[in-house]
C-alpha positions in Angstrom: 274.0 66.8 -108.3 271.4 68.0 -106.3 269.1 66.3 -108.2 271.3 62.7 -107.5 271.1 63.7 -103.9 267.4 64.3 -103.5 266.6 61.2 -105.9 268.7 58.4 -103.5 266.8 60.2 -100.2 263.9 59.8 -101.7 265.1 56.2 -102.3 265.5 55.0 -100.2 262.6 57.1 -98.2 260.4 54.8 -100.4 262.1 51.8 -99.6 261.9 52.2 -95.8 257.9 53.2 -96.8 257.3 49.5 -98.3 259.6 47.3 -95.5 257.1 49.3 -92.7 254.1 49.0 -94.8 254.7 45.2 -95.5 255.4 44.5 -91.3 252.6 46.2 -90.6 250.4 44.4 -93.3 251.8 40.7 -92.9 250.9 40.5 -89.8 247.1 41.1 -90.0 247.3 39.3 -93.2 247.9 36.2 -91.0 246.0 37.2 -88.7 242.6 37.2 -90.4 243.9 33.8 -92.3 243.3 32.1 -88.2 240.0 33.7 -87.9 238.9 32.6 -91.0 240.3 28.8 -90.0 238.9 29.0 -86.9 235.4 30.2 -88.4 235.6 27.5 -90.6 236.2 25.1 -88.0 233.1 26.2 -85.8 230.6 26.5 -88.7 231.7 22.6 -90.3 230.8 21.3 -86.5 227.9 22.9 -86.8 226.6 21.6 -90.2 228.2 18.1 -88.8 225.6 18.2 -85.9 222.0 17.4 -85.8 219.4 16.4 -83.4 216.0 14.8 -83.4 213.8 14.6 -80.7 212.1 11.7 -81.5 209.0 11.6 -78.4 207.9 13.9 -75.8 205.6 12.5 -72.8 204.6 13.7 -69.5 202.9 13.2 -66.0 201.2 16.3 -64.1 201.3 13.5 -61.4 204.8 13.1 -61.0 206.0 16.3 -62.8 208.3 14.8 -65.0 208.5 15.2 -68.5 210.5 12.7 -70.4 212.4 13.4 -73.8 213.9 10.6 -76.5 216.7 12.9 -78.4 218.0 10.9 -81.0 222.1 12.4 -83.4 220.9 12.5 -86.4 223.9 14.2 -87.5 227.9 12.8 -88.6 229.8 14.2 -85.6 229.9 12.7 -81.7 228.0 15.4 -79.2 230.8 15.0 -76.3 229.6 17.4 -74.1 226.2 16.8 -73.0 225.6 18.8 -70.1 226.6 22.3 -71.9 223.3 21.7 -73.4 220.2 23.6 -72.8 216.4 22.4 -72.6 213.6 25.3 -72.6 209.6 24.2 -71.4 207.1 26.3 -72.9 204.1 25.4 -70.8 201.5 27.2 -71.2 201.8 30.1 -68.5 205.4 30.2 -68.7 208.9 30.1 -70.0 211.8 27.8 -68.4 215.5 27.3 -69.5 216.4 24.7 -67.6 219.4 23.3 -66.4 221.8 20.2 -66.1 222.0 18.8 -62.9 223.1 15.1 -61.7 220.6 13.4 -60.3 217.8 15.9 -60.7 214.9 16.9 -57.7 213.2 19.5 -59.0 213.1 22.2 -62.2 216.3 20.6 -63.7 216.9 17.7 -66.1 219.1 14.6 -65.8 220.1 12.8 -69.2 221.0 8.6 -69.3 222.1 6.9 -72.5 219.8 4.5 -74.1 220.1 0.7 -75.5 223.6 0.2 -74.0 225.6 3.5 -75.4 228.4 5.0 -73.3 228.8 7.9 -75.7 226.2 10.1 -77.7 226.9 9.2 -81.0 225.7 9.1 -84.6 222.4 6.8 -84.0 222.1 7.3 -80.8 219.2 8.2 -78.6 219.4 10.7 -75.0 216.9 10.1 -72.9 216.7 13.6 -71.4 214.8 13.9 -67.9 213.1 17.2 -66.2 212.1 17.6 -63.4 209.6 19.8 -62.7 207.5 21.3 -59.3 204.9 22.0 -61.0 203.6 20.7 -64.4 199.7 21.5 -65.6 198.1 20.4 -68.9 197.2 21.6 -71.8 199.9 21.9 -74.7 203.7 22.3 -74.0 206.8 22.7 -76.4 210.5 21.8 -75.4 213.4 23.0 -78.1 216.7 21.2 -76.5 220.1 23.3 -78.3 223.2 21.6 -77.7 227.2 22.7 -77.0 226.8 24.2 -80.9 223.8 26.3 -80.6 222.0 23.1 -83.2 218.5 22.6 -81.7 215.4 20.7 -82.0 211.9 21.8 -81.1 208.3 19.4 -80.8 205.0 20.4 -79.5 203.2 17.7 -76.9 200.0 17.4 -74.5 199.6 16.5 -71.5 
């Protein structure tokens, strides 16, 4: 009789432990699944996004660098203002921020060819206005909102 009671208690204890384990594991699986879906979506956006710097010019008298960038990816680039532009000059490296109507040490943009959205095959003209610009070999990097970037060296 004692063995039957002991066996019954052990069975009940193992059922309770199994239920507790299931209640702990199922939410963790759901959270992991959600994280994987988010990571997959982010990776998909990066794979579908691509840009190419088509041409860069600079003028030391106006202190303006102009960069034409083409969207060669499969998706539209929505928030251009969230992009980063880095300019390497012979004496410094600068990260420039977006400012509408930029006056100094910042950048502004305009769509080329009548476009209103930076979709596939469209080109955007970035105008970088600086407080000083010297002659020499320079490098520019444009990085869009999701980290996809393009670089180009140029001389002034």
